[in-house]
ZATOR-866484 format. One line per 4 residues: number of its first residue (from 0); their letters; for each residue x, y, z of N, C-alpha, C. Coordinates in steps of 0.02 Angstrom, whole numbers, plus 50000, padded with zeros to 5 digits. Layout:
<rs>
NUM	a	X Y Z X Y Z X Y Z | ...
</rs>
This chain:
<rs>
0	mdfv	50026 50783 48697 49968 50746 48669 49903 50781 48687 | 49870 50798 48636 49810 50820 48644 49747 50788 48644 | 49704 50781 48689 49657 50731 48690 49590 50766 48698 | 49543 50739 48656 49497 50757 48636 49421 50715 48675
4	prrh	49403 50742 48729 49340 50693 48764 49292 50686 48725 | 49278 50603 48724 49222 50582 48692 49175 50554 48741 | 49140 50585 48793 49124 50564 48866 49055 50570 48856 | 49024 50561 48918 48982 50545 48953 48961 50476 48959
8	frwg	48973 50453 49025 48962 50389 49035 48903 50360 49032 | 48894 50299 49014 48820 50283 48994 48800 50227 49051 | 48745 50240 49049 48698 50176 49085 48637 50162 49043 | 48643 50100 49002 48599 50087 48959 48623 50078 48894
12	qsvm	48583 50105 48840 48623 50096 48778 48668 50148 48741 | 48681 50205 48776 48723 50253 48755 48784 50231 48784 | 48845 50211 48741 48918 50206 48758 48968 50249 48750 | 48997 50263 48804 49056 50318 48809 49117 50277 48751
16	esml	49143 50300 48711 49200 50263 48668 49267 50267 48694 | 49290 50313 48745 49359 50291 48774 49355 50338 48827 | 49429 50329 48859 49444 50364 48918 49516 50369 48920 | 49537 50392 48983 49604 50409 48992 49636 50358 49034
20	aaqy	49697 50340 49033 49731 50296 49081 49804 50295 49080 | 49829 50302 49135 49902 50310 49149 49928 50233 49134 | 49973 50238 49089 50000 50178 49065 50064 50158 49053 | 50097 50110 49086 50168 50076 49072 50164 50069 49011
24	lgpn	50215 50090 48977 50217 50066 48885 50295 50035 48880 | 50342 50033 48934 50402 50002 48915 50445 50031 48977 | 50505 50019 48978 50559 50027 49026 50567 50120 49032 | 50535 50147 49092 50540 50217 49093 50496 50254 49062
28	qlel	50447 50217 49033 50379 50261 48988 50316 50244 49009 | 50302 50312 49061 50239 50309 49090 50197 50363 49043 | 50148 50352 49014 50110 50394 48971 50035 50386 48981 | 50004 50453 48973 49933 50447 48973 49910 50446 48894
32	mdva	49868 50389 48907 49837 50350 48839 49772 50374 48837 | 49734 50370 48767 49674 50372 48761 49657 50295 48756 | 49610 50258 48783 49599 50189 48782 49521 50177 48776 | 49500 50129 48765 49439 50098 48775 49419 50091 48828
36	vpsv	49355 50114 48848 49319 50089 48911 49302 50018 48915 | 49335 49994 48973 49337 49917 48975 49230 49895 48978 | 49228 49840 48938 49150 49815 48946 49140 49775 49015 | 49100 49777 49030 49072 49742 49110 49063 49671 49099
40	epgh	49100 49635 49113 49077 49555 49095 49044 49533 49156 | 49007 49460 49148 48987 49424 49202 49027 49435 49276 | 49007 49444 49328 49033 49441 49382 49073 49515 49394 | 49083 49563 49355 49113 49623 49367 49072 49692 49357
44	alik	49116 49735 49383 49079 49806 49390 49136 49834 49359 | 49109 49915 49345 49146 49948 49313 49154 50029 49357 | 49206 50040 49382 49207 50093 49445 49243 50155 49417 | 49199 50220 49428 49237 50281 49412 49279 50296 49465
48	vsac	49350 50294 49438 49406 50298 49499 49403 50372 49521 | 49393 50389 49585 49408 50449 49637 49459 50465 49637 | 49510 50406 49651 49580 50436 49686 49611 50373 49681 | 49681 50366 49654 49729 50314 49650 49796 50349 49666
52	gfcg	49840 50300 49724 49886 50318 49742 49954 50280 49715 | 50012 50315 49705 50086 50284 49686 50094 50248 49742 | 50136 50190 49715 50164 50154 49777 50232 50125 49753 | 50278 50096 49805 50341 50093 49791 50363 50040 49728
56	sdlg	50300 49997 49733 50320 49939 49675 50296 49981 49610 | 50271 50023 49607 50260 50066 49526 50331 50084 49512 | 50363 50094 49558 50435 50113 49544 50465 50050 49490 | 50465 50010 49524 50496 49929 49492 50448 49928 49432
60	iisg	50390 49941 49419 50359 49924 49357 50368 49965 49303 | 50372 50035 49325 50389 50077 49263 50450 50086 49247 | 50493 50067 49287 50579 50045 49276 50595 49994 49227 | 50545 49955 49244 50556 49898 49190 50583 49826 49220
64	mhpr	50589 49826 49279 50614 49793 49325 50564 49747 49352 | 50508 49748 49360 50456 49708 49396 50437 49637 49338 | 50457 49580 49374 50454 49516 49338 50402 49494 49294 | 50334 49528 49315 50269 49513 49286 50238 49553 49240
68	arap	50253 49623 49271 50204 49678 49235 50227 49668 49151 | 50187 49675 49111 50179 49670 49053 50160 49735 49005 | 50195 49774 48959 50171 49837 48932 50134 49801 48875 | 50065 49859 48848 50053 49911 48898 50008 49904 48954
72	ltig	50013 49933 49006 49977 49904 49070 49961 49963 49109 | 49891 49980 49126 49871 50030 49155 49901 50014 49235 | 49930 50070 49280 49950 50044 49327 49906 50054 49378 | 49929 50050 49444 49890 50074 49503 49834 50022 49551
76	hefc	49852 50015 49600 49805 49956 49631 49790 49995 49707 | 49801 50042 49709 49793 50084 49786 49722 50142 49762 | 49662 50110 49746 49614 50171 49721 49536 50163 49762 | 49506 50213 49748 49430 50197 49774 49391 50236 49726
80	gtia	49335 50241 49707 49278 50263 49666 49213 50242 49677 | 49166 50247 49638 49095 50239 49631 49090 50193 49587 | 49032 50155 49600 49004 50101 49554 48965 50122 49491 | 48989 50126 49447 48950 50164 49392 48909 50115 49343
84	eida	48938 50058 49353 48882 50002 49301 48917 49924 49342 | 48872 49897 49345 48874 49814 49363 48830 49778 49348 | 48861 49710 49340 48846 49666 49278 48769 49629 49304 | 48763 49641 49364 48692 49616 49398 48671 49645 49449
88	idqn	48605 49639 49470 48597 49662 49544 48616 49616 49588 | 48650 49649 49629 48680 49607 49679 48676 49637 49753 | 48656 49606 49804 48614 49623 49870 48662 49680 49908 | 48723 49658 49910 48784 49697 49930 48799 49767 49902
92	faig	48799 49779 49831 48827 49824 49786 48764 49850 49738 | 48774 49920 49737 48723 49948 49685 48771 50013 49641 | 48737 50030 49598 48763 50089 49565 48768 50149 49610 | 48829 50190 49621 48825 50250 49653 48866 50221 49722
96	nfvt	48875 50157 49729 48913 50155 49802 48972 50172 49793 | 49009 50200 49850 49066 50216 49853 49119 50142 49881 | 49163 50130 49842 49203 50088 49858 49277 50087 49845 | 49305 50040 49872 49377 50019 49866 49378 49942 49838
100	lypl	49442 49938 49817 49464 49854 49799 49505 49815 49839 | 49489 49760 49845 49541 49719 49874 49570 49687 49819 | 49627 49699 49794 49659 49697 49746 49708 49633 49716 | 49681 49582 49751 49743 49519 49748 49686 49480 49712
104	iscg	49722 49431 49672 49699 49385 49617 49724 49325 49644 | 49697 49276 49675 49724 49206 49698 49693 49159 49651 | 49738 49093 49635 49710 49049 49597 49646 49001 49627 | 49644 48986 49700 49605 48961 49727 49617 48885 49737
108	ecva	49675 48855 49708 49689 48796 49710 49766 48757 49737 | 49805 48812 49736 49867 48798 49766 49852 48771 49853 | 49918 48754 49882 49910 48753 49960 49885 48804 50003 | 49917 48855 49987 49903 48920 50029 49833 48935 50014
112	crtg	49794 48926 49966 49723 48943 49952 49687 48900 49988 | 49700 48833 49966 49668 48790 50008 49656 48776 50082 | 49707 48814 50109 49716 48818 50194 49707 48882 50231 | 49665 48920 50169 49636 48987 50191 49684 49048 50186
116	hphv	49730 49038 50155 49780 49092 50167 49791 49110 50081 | 49741 49141 50039 49748 49141 49967 49797 49209 49966 | 49810 49261 50022 49858 49312 50005 49921 49304 49993 | 49942 49230 50015 50020 49207 49992 50002 49148 49953
120	crtl	49963 49155 49893 49946 49106 49831 50016 49099 49800 | 50020 49037 49787 50081 49027 49745 50085 49064 49666 | 50032 49087 49646 50025 49117 49584 49979 49185 49594 | 50005 49218 49641 49967 49275 49665 49974 49339 49621
124	rlyg	49926 49367 49602 49923 49417 49544 49886 49471 49583 | 49902 49538 49547 49866 49598 49577 49845 49646 49511 | 49786 49680 49524 49766 49731 49476 49829 49776 49474 | 49845 49813 49431 49896 49855 49423 49958 49837 49402
128	fdta	49959 49755 49390 50030 49719 49391 50019 49679 49349 | 49971 49650 49352 49957 49586 49300 49892 49589 49265 | 49855 49632 49274 49788 49652 49232 49795 49739 49255 | 49746 49770 49216 49729 49844 49207 49710 49871 49281
132	ggma	49754 49919 49294 49742 49941 49368 49696 50018 49357 | 49696 50041 49426 49654 50093 49432 49678 50170 49425 | 49730 50176 49383 49751 50244 49392 49732 50270 49291 | 49656 50282 49305 49615 50296 49241 49557 50312 49269
136	eyvk	49518 50347 49218 49449 50375 49237 49411 50299 49257 | 49414 50256 49232 49351 50209 49252 49416 50136 49248 | 49382 50080 49292 49423 50015 49292 49374 49968 49308 | 49383 49922 49279 49329 49863 49283 49369 49807 49326
140	vais	49321 49787 49373 49364 49747 49425 49294 49703 49457 | 49318 49634 49475 49280 49569 49510 49228 49597 49562 | 49173 49591 49561 49134 49606 49604 49148 49572 49678 | 49173 49515 49680 49206 49493 49722 49264 49530 49772
144	glvk	49305 49551 49743 49345 49594 49778 49312 49661 49791 | 49254 49699 49790 49233 49754 49811 49223 49749 49881 | 49263 49800 49909 49241 49840 49975 49205 49889 49975 | 49155 49905 50007 49122 49951 50020 49139 50006 50079
148	lpeq	49144 50072 50068 49165 50116 50105 49101 50165 50147 | 49110 50184 50203 49074 50224 50233 49064 50294 50199 | 49007 50323 50186 49011 50384 50153 49039 50456 50185 | 49058 50447 50248 49106 50500 50269 49175 50494 50258
152	ispt	49202 50436 50244 49263 50431 50207 49277 50463 50153 | 49342 50516 50149 49339 50553 50090 49377 50517 50033 | 49380 50521 49973 49423 50502 49918 49500 50487 49941 | 49531 50533 49994 49584 50532 50000 49602 50461 50039
156	lgav	49563 50458 50090 49560 50409 50136 49548 50351 50099 | 49497 50346 50060 49495 50272 50016 49537 50270 49984 | 49581 50289 49948 49640 50271 49923 49699 50253 49957 | 49690 50273 50033 49749 50235 50075 49731 50167 50117
160	iepl	49661 50149 50104 49641 50095 50141 49698 50029 50128 | 49707 50025 50042 49772 49973 50025 49820 49975 50070 | 49848 50028 50075 49927 50020 50107 49914 50038 50188 | 49866 50038 50218 49844 50037 50277 49827 49968 50279
164	avav	49795 49928 50248 49796 49854 50275 49841 49817 50259 | 49904 49829 50226 49964 49814 50231 50009 49837 50304 | 49992 49881 50334 50021 49882 50400 49973 49846 50459 | 49900 49846 50435 49864 49803 50496 49882 49740 50502
168	hgvs	49900 49704 50433 49919 49631 50422 49995 49639 50460 | 50035 49655 50451 50100 49684 50480 50110 49674 50553 | 50052 49715 50581 50060 49727 50658 50014 49648 50678 | 49974 49625 50645 49939 49559 50667 49990 49509 50669
172	rvnl	50044 49514 50646 50093 49464 50646 50144 49438 50710 | 50126 49480 50754 50156 49497 50822 50121 49503 50869 | 50135 49479 50942 50095 49492 50999 50116 49566 51039 | 50090 49617 51028 50118 49671 51067 50076 49694 51122
176	tses	50100 49709 51169 50061 49750 51228 50072 49810 51249 | 50052 49826 51291 50052 49909 51321 50144 49913 51349 | 50161 49847 51349 50238 49867 51400 50296 49852 51332 | 50272 49841 51260 50319 49826 51212 50348 49885 51200
180	ivav	50404 49879 51175 50460 49929 51134 50466 49906 51076 | 50446 49959 51028 50465 49932 50941 50486 49974 50921 | 50524 49966 50870 50563 50004 50820 50544 49975 50761 | 50520 50043 50718 50490 50041 50649 50558 50057 50592
184	lgag	50572 50029 50559 50624 50055 50524 50605 50071 50436 | 50602 50140 50438 50572 50172 50375 50524 50213 50391 | 50517 50273 50383 50455 50305 50394 50423 50329 50321 | 50437 50289 50271 50376 50303 50203 50309 50275 50225
188	pigl	50273 50287 50187 50196 50265 50207 50190 50208 50225 | 50213 50147 50211 50217 50088 50265 50227 50089 50326 | 50284 50118 50346 50320 50116 50401 50283 50172 50441 | 50250 50235 50417 50217 50273 50453 50149 50229 50471
192	ltal	50100 50219 50436 50052 50178 50445 50055 50105 50497 | 50109 50076 50498 50119 50025 50538 50143 50062 50594 | 50181 50120 50614 50192 50143 50684 50113 50166 50706 | 50075 50199 50659 50010 50241 50684 49972 50160 50708
196	vath	49973 50107 50683 49916 50037 50683 49943 50017 50756 | 49994 50016 50763 50042 49997 50823 50018 50030 50897 | 50035 50088 50882 50023 50147 50934 49937 50152 50949 | 49892 50148 50900 49828 50162 50909 49804 50076 50930
200	ggcp	49845 50035 50919 49818 49959 50967 49842 49956 51037 | 49866 50012 51058 49886 50016 51144 49963 49996 51150 | 49994 50016 51089 50076 50012 51106 50111 50072 51097 | 50112 50109 51157 50148 50165 51156 50219 50181 51147
204	gvvi	50253 50117 51162 50326 50117 51146 50364 50116 51082 | 50337 50152 51034 50362 50134 50959 50393 50202 50950 | 50450 50178 50923 50505 50222 50879 50508 50222 50821 | 50508 50255 50777 50514 50254 50693 50581 50290 50671
208	sdvl	50619 50267 50621 50679 50301 50606 50685 50289 50528 | 50718 50341 50506 50725 50365 50427 50793 50404 50422 | 50798 50407 50356 50871 50442 50347 50847 50525 50313 | 50787 50525 50294 50759 50580 50270 50738 50623 50324
212	psrl	50767 50681 50326 50734 50738 50379 50642 50750 50367 | 50632 50743 50313 50578 50767 50300 50525 50728 50323 | 50539 50649 50315 50502 50608 50336 50489 50595 50427 | 50549 50613 50449 50571 50620 50513 50500 50682 50543
216	elas	50507 50730 50517 50473 50788 50534 50396 50765 50511 | 50375 50739 50460 50313 50703 50461 50277 50670 50507 | 50327 50618 50535 50324 50563 50586 50313 50606 50639 | 50349 50652 50659 50337 50708 50718 50274 50719 50717
220	slgl	50251 50755 50652 50188 50785 50657 50124 50732 50678 | 50148 50681 50663 50092 50620 50674 50080 50592 50751 | 50132 50630 50786 50123 50614 50861 50163 50547 50891 | 50201 50534 50832 50259 50482 50828 50325 50497 50854
224	ravs	50370 50437 50892 50432 50480 50913 50484 50455 50860 | 50514 50498 50827 50532 50484 50760 50625 50512 50787 | 50671 50476 50762 50735 50479 50774 50775 50466 50690 | 50842 50492 50692 50865 50455 50631 50900 50395 50651
228	agee	50903 50366 50575 50927 50283 50573 50995 50277 50581 | 51007 50228 50606 51081 50204 50641 51101 50222 50707 | 51129 50258 50737 51175 50268 50791 51107 50294 50837 | 51068 50349 50810 51014 50384 50842 50977 50329 50879
232	lart	50944 50287 50819 50903 50242 50831 50921 50188 50898 | 50979 50159 50880 51009 50118 50929 51016 50148 50985 | 51043 50218 50994 51036 50249 51073 50975 50235 51108 | 50928 50262 51069 50857 50286 51098 50830 50204 51114
236	idel	50817 50165 51076 50813 50090 51098 50843 50072 51161 | 50915 50080 51170 50959 50070 51223 50933 50119 51282 | 50923 50162 51277 50903 50198 51333 50825 50179 51353 | 50774 50162 51303 50710 50155 51321 50717 50072 51371
240	tege	50756 50027 51347 50764 49959 51370 50806 49957 51423 | 50846 50005 51444 50910 49996 51477 50961 49934 51454 | 50971 49947 51385 51010 49896 51353 50988 49833 51330 | 50935 49820 51342 50894 49749 51338 50895 49745 51262
244	gada	50864 49785 51227 50847 49773 51154 50750 49785 51161 | 50733 49801 51093 50677 49813 51084 50636 49732 51075 | 50562 49748 51102 50534 49675 51082 50514 49644 51024 | 50503 49706 50965 50494 49690 50883 50520 49745 50854
248	vfec	50540 49717 50802 50564 49773 50747 50522 49768 50686 | 50494 49820 50663 50457 49806 50582 50511 49834 50539 | 50531 49786 50489 50573 49813 50443 50517 49855 50389 | 50531 49915 50381 50484 49928 50326 50523 49972 50269
252	agvp	50578 49972 50277 50604 50014 50214 50640 49964 50167 | 50654 49906 50170 50676 49851 50110 50754 49879 50081 | 50779 49897 50125 50850 49916 50093 50905 49875 50158 | 50961 49850 50107 51018 49810 50156 51031 49850 50222
256	asar	51033 49920 50232 51064 49952 50300 51003 49916 50340 | 50939 49926 50329 50891 49888 50377 50900 49825 50403 | 50919 49789 50357 50928 49706 50372 50992 49709 50410 | 51044 49737 50402 51088 49734 50436 51088 49748 50502
260	emts	51051 49818 50536 51039 49838 50576 50982 49789 50616 | 50942 49750 50600 50880 49742 50631 50891 49704 50693 | 50942 49669 50681 50951 49601 50726 50981 49629 50797 | 51020 49678 50784 51068 49712 50848 51012 49751 50872
264	llrp	50958 49767 50863 50920 49815 50890 50860 49775 50939 | 50876 49715 50943 50824 49663 50970 50854 49629 51044 | 50809 49628 51082 50811 49604 51140 50811 49515 51117 | 50859 49469 51167 50844 49398 51161 50768 49384 51160
268	rgti	50758 49334 51107 50694 49298 51096 50638 49381 51064 | 50673 49420 51038 50630 49473 51005 50612 49449 50935 | 50560 49489 50894 50548 49480 50837 50552 49528 50770 | 50576 49507 50726 50580 49556 50667 50518 49515 50615
272	invg	50487 49572 50605 50429 49569 50560 50444 49615 50497 | 50458 49570 50443 50478 49592 50372 50418 49627 50332 | 50416 49676 50337 50349 49707 50299 50383 49742 50237 | 50438 49766 50240 50465 49791 50171 50472 49743 50116
276	vfkh	50479 49766 50050 50489 49711 50001 50561 49719 49979 | 50624 49678 49993 50681 49677 49975 50696 49660 49912 | 50717 49695 49855 50718 49676 49792 50767 49643 49767 | 50819 49639 49815 50873 49585 49804 50888 49550 49873
280	papv	50921 49487 49875 50946 49450 49933 50990 49518 49983 | 50980 49510 50038 51013 49563 50086 51049 49520 50157 | 51106 49549 50166 51146 49511 50221 51113 49520 50291 | 51094 49465 50309 51072 49476 50388 51121 49439 50431
284	dlqa	51122 49462 50502 51159 49438 50550 51136 49371 50583 | 51141 49319 50540 51098 49252 50582 51142 49207 50636 | 51183 49233 50647 51229 49221 50711 51185 49269 50779 | 51155 49317 50752 51113 49357 50799 51057 49320 50826
288	vnfk	51029 49282 50766 50972 49256 50761 50995 49195 50797 | 51050 49159 50803 51040 49104 50837 51056 49114 50918 | 51098 49153 50922 51126 49173 50989 51073 49200 51029 | 51028 49250 50997 50964 49269 51037 50903 49237 51024
292	eltm	50901 49184 50989 50839 49152 50982 50775 49190 50953 | 50812 49244 50899 50763 49287 50871 50716 49249 50812 | 50649 49276 50824 50599 49248 50779 50599 49300 50718 | 50595 49272 50660 50600 49318 50590 50533 49299 50562
296	tgsr	50488 49340 50549 50417 49340 50521 50419 49380 50445 | 50378 49348 50413 50376 49372 50343 50299 49409 50354 | 50294 49465 50328 50225 49488 50310 50200 49515 50240 | 50170 49479 50206 50145 49477 50137 50070 49514 50118
300	vytk	50066 49577 50098 50013 49610 50087 49979 49607 50144 | 49895 49572 50131 49834 49575 50188 49800 49521 50170 | 49761 49513 50223 49700 49460 50203 49616 49514 50205 | 49569 49480 50185 49504 49527 50162 49498 49541 50239
304	edft	49510 49508 50299 49484 49529 50364 49543 49593 50388 | 49599 49593 50358 49658 49648 50367 49618 49712 50326 | 49579 49700 50276 49556 49760 50237 49487 49791 50264 | 49449 49735 50302 49397 49766 50339 49417 49806 50411
308	ravs	49468 49782 50433 49496 49812 50495 49534 49895 50470 | 49553 49884 50413 49572 49953 50394 49531 50007 50373 | 49465 49977 50346 49416 50017 50336 49389 50055 50401 | 49381 50004 50448 49361 50026 50516 49399 50085 50554
312	lasq	49479 50090 50535 49535 50115 50571 49532 50204 50524 | 49516 50183 50473 49544 50236 50419 49524 50314 50457 | 49452 50306 50474 49429 50379 50510 49469 50385 50570 | 49500 50335 50615 49520 50347 50671 49597 50371 50680
316	lpln	49631 50369 50601 49695 50389 50617 49710 50460 50557 | 49771 50494 50584 49772 50556 50541 49809 50541 50467 | 49767 50515 50429 49792 50496 50366 49800 50547 50330 | 49767 50589 50325 49765 50653 50274 49833 50667 50280
320	kivt	49872 50682 50331 49942 50706 50335 49977 50661 50298 | 49973 50589 50277 50012 50558 50246 50001 50573 50181 | 49950 50611 50151 49957 50620 50080 49971 50685 50068 | 50036 50694 50049 50074 50762 50035 50046 50787 49964
324	htfp	50027 50754 49927 50020 50780 49855 49965 50758 49815 | 49933 50789 49774 49882 50781 49735 49884 50796 49677 | 49861 50777 49618 49871 50789 49548 49809 50760 49511 | 49797 50804 49449 49735 50779 49406 49768 50726 49366
328	lldv	49733 50686 49327 49766 50628 49287 49794 50657 49233 | 49778 50723 49206 49808 50744 49150 49899 50767 49178 | 49901 50770 49230 49979 50774 49269 50011 50726 49289 | 49985 50669 49264 50007 50599 49296 50088 50592 49308
332	kvaf	50117 50634 49242 50183 50619 49223 50227 50653 49288 | 50192 50716 49304 50226 50756 49336 50217 50726 49417 | 50158 50695 49434 50141 50665 49498 50193 50605 49495 | 50206 50572 49453 50262 50512 49452 50342 50540 49476
336	erfq	50345 50590 49435 50423 50618 49455 50430 50659 49519 | 50375 50679 49547 50364 50706 49616 50379 50640 49650 | 50345 50595 49654 50337 50528 49683 50418 50505 49701 | 50431 50503 49634 50510 50486 49625 50567 50512 49677
340	qgeg	50553 50581 49680 50601 50630 49720 50622 50616 49786 | 50556 50579 49830 50583 50562 49894 50582 50601 49939 | 50623 50646 49942 50628 50692 49993 50564 50742 49992 | 50531 50766 50042 50474 50792 50054 50422 50778 50024
344	vckv	50406 50705 50015 50349 50677 49982 50332 50607 50024 | 50275 50588 50037 50249 50535 50056 50194 50489 50010 | 50139 50507 50026 50089 50473 49976 50069 50531 49928 | 50080 50497 49863 50049 50539 49802 50006 50504 49772
348	lvlp	49946 50544 49750 49871 50526 49729 49842 50567 49670 | 49830 50522 49642 49799 50550 49559 49740 50548 49570 | 49697 50599 49557 49620 50607 49540 49595 50621 49487 | 49584 50554 49445 49563 50536 49376 49493 50578 49367
352	nk	49453 50589 49403 49386 50606 49381 49380 50687 49416 | 49439 50749 49427 49422 50796 49451 49441 50841 49412
</rs>
């Protein structure tokens, strides 16, 4: 498909007619489309996207399995860019500001929202799932969701703030100390970020596991103790704790094998933090939960405070190593195919305006 640019963005009266966007068009259909540039409504801004990352949830959307995503849909909820147009003069934001987006859309009325927990809103929606996301040259967003980024943060780091906030929130769900022994199951982006956040927070006893050698190699290059999932992980935890078990297990893989092993890795009264999203119910040893008096804690996305914390942490962590591949928007289908491969891949970014 050949695209004829009809560009130059406007400020004033000259309007750019169209832009390129990566759109989900139906099961297993991700296409680069020429679409209209969104008009800026009251309370909104138009962002010129610098970088946008693929997330595991995008696999579900593009396969047609996500329950809310409806075609045609511009995907992408992990992005950053600069403000190209803003509805009104705002004391906090101006044209040219480098920003990312807190992409959650809450109802403001349900019990979770009323009690100060809008990130677990009963009808929670997200950009890139329920409304147009950021894998495009431009995206329209609510000003209320904008988060300003320091100028020294690169677009690569800016696009990793969202998954970093997931890790920040997950680690906040349990009280770790310098004496804690922690197992992180899954060395994908969220697992790696969780292990880095926990370690940076003063918990050196972190062990991360995976089944893919390339992910273990990447984890080791980040300074993490990385071991193969299964027997090697169990043996390592036993050695570190003299057979007592870990204080906490972060489940970041969302696969049945992790659900089965997580209870066996814990000491009595240990804590499971479920960060990974299971697509289907998975068997868990509830007898172990009873006999050890384990705590099982859910962790869903993040709060605004987690996002702010992620911004402050970004430049202190080796996040550039987590981004293993970047592609121009014109190669978005190739980028997605590479992301699907798993082995040798961590975070894949698309750079729409490069």
